[in-house]
C-alpha positions as CSV (number, residue, x, y, z in Angstrom):
1,M,7.4,2.1,-14.7
2,N,3.7,1.4,-13.9
3,K,2.7,-1.6,-11.8
4,T,-0.3,-3.7,-11.0
5,V,-1.8,-4.1,-7.6
6,K,-0.6,-7.6,-7.5
7,E,2.9,-6.6,-8.3
8,L,3.0,-3.9,-5.7
9,A,1.5,-6.1,-3.1
10,N,4.2,-8.9,-3.6
11,E,7.0,-6.2,-3.5
12,F,5.6,-4.8,0.0
13,G,4.9,-8.2,1.3
14,V,1.1,-7.3,1.9
15,S,-2.1,-8.6,0.6
16,K,-3.8,-7.2,-2.7
17,Q,-6.5,-6.0,-0.4
18,T,-4.2,-3.9,1.7
19,T,-2.8,-2.4,-1.5
20,H,-6.3,-1.6,-2.8
21,Y,-7.3,-0.1,0.6
22,H,-4.5,2.3,0.6
23,Y,-5.0,3.0,-3.3
24,N,-8.7,3.6,-2.5
25,K,-7.6,6.2,0.0
26,L,-5.9,8.4,-2.6
27,T,-7.3,11.4,-3.9
28,T,-9.3,10.8,-7.2
29,S,-6.7,12.8,-9.3
30,K,-4.0,10.4,-8.2
31,Q,-6.1,7.2,-9.1
32,Q,-5.5,6.1,-12.6
33,R,-6.9,3.2,-14.7
34,D,-6.2,1.8,-18.1
35,S,-8.7,1.5,-21.0
36,H,-9.8,-1.9,-19.6
37,G,-10.4,-0.5,-16.2
38,Y,-7.4,-2.1,-14.4
39,I,-5.7,0.2,-11.9
40,I,-2.3,1.7,-12.9
41,I,0.1,2.4,-10.2
42,T,2.6,5.2,-11.3
43,D,5.9,5.7,-9.5
44,S,4.5,8.7,-7.5
45,T,1.4,6.6,-6.6
46,E,3.7,3.9,-5.6
47,K,5.7,6.0,-3.3
48,I,2.7,7.4,-1.5
49,I,1.3,3.8,-0.9
50,R,4.7,2.6,0.1
51,D,5.1,5.2,2.7
52,R,1.6,4.3,4.2
53,V,2.2,0.6,4.1
54,T,5.6,1.0,5.9
55,N,4.3,3.5,8.4
56,K,1.4,0.9,9.2
57,K,3.8,-1.9,9.5
58,R,6.0,0.1,11.8
59,Q,3.0,1.1,14.0
60,E,2.0,-2.6,14.2
61,M,5.5,-3.7,15.2
62,T,5.7,-0.9,17.8
63,S,2.4,-2.2,19.4
64,L,3.5,-5.7,19.4
65,S,6.8,-4.8,21.1
66,V,4.9,-2.9,23.8
67,A,2.4,-5.7,24.2
68,V,5.4,-8.2,24.6
69,M,7.3,-6.0,27.0
70,S,4.2,-5.6,29.3
71,C,3.7,-9.4,29.7
């Protein structure tokens, strides 16, 4: 089922800007818009963005743990 940027951002717990950033990093063949120009996020696109967002969150948490441990 297609989702909006806002729906995806809420689901992932990130900002719409973060979702847009990862969407814009996709190849143009994976970027889709409806007849009004709104971004359409398909299931396959959602999976790619989800992987990128969770990897980024994981990296941030690892960096934070290292910083806390070194104090």
